C-alpha positions, 0 to 999 in steps of 0.5 A, a space after each residue: 492451480 497449485 502455482 496460484 493457490 501458493 501465491 494466494 497462501 503466501 500473500 495472505 501470509 505476507 498481509 497478516 505480518 504487515 497487518 500485526 504491525 498495523 500496516 495496510 497495503 492500499 494500491 487496489 490497481 495493476 502496477 505492471 501491465 504486458 500484453 498478456 497479464 497485469 498485476 499489481 507487484 508495486 505496492 505502498 503500505 500505510 500505518 492506519 495509526 497515523 495516516 487517516 485520509 490518503 489518495 492514490 492513483 496511477 501514473 502511467 509514464 510509458 517508459 517501462 512495463 511498471 507504472 508509477 503511483 502517486 500518493 497523497 497522505 493526510 496525517 492524523 494530528 495528534 493532541 498536544 497536552 499543554 502541561 508545564 513541569 515545575 
């Protein structure tokens, strides 16, 4: 019980650090699967200011106990300011 609580506290602290840099964890499915457990230990972190659309899905490869992830991203377009300086 204490080990689980410690892991939750550490994960919360880590997520707060990432959020302070505007980074969000986006993998919401297990990436490591074993006969007795599964966990989301392989992750992507995105910057919410620059990526407005994304799609992430598992890529089950059968080569190891870690599955891959396929990430497709759509970047937010920045407005360009067409001013000339003379």
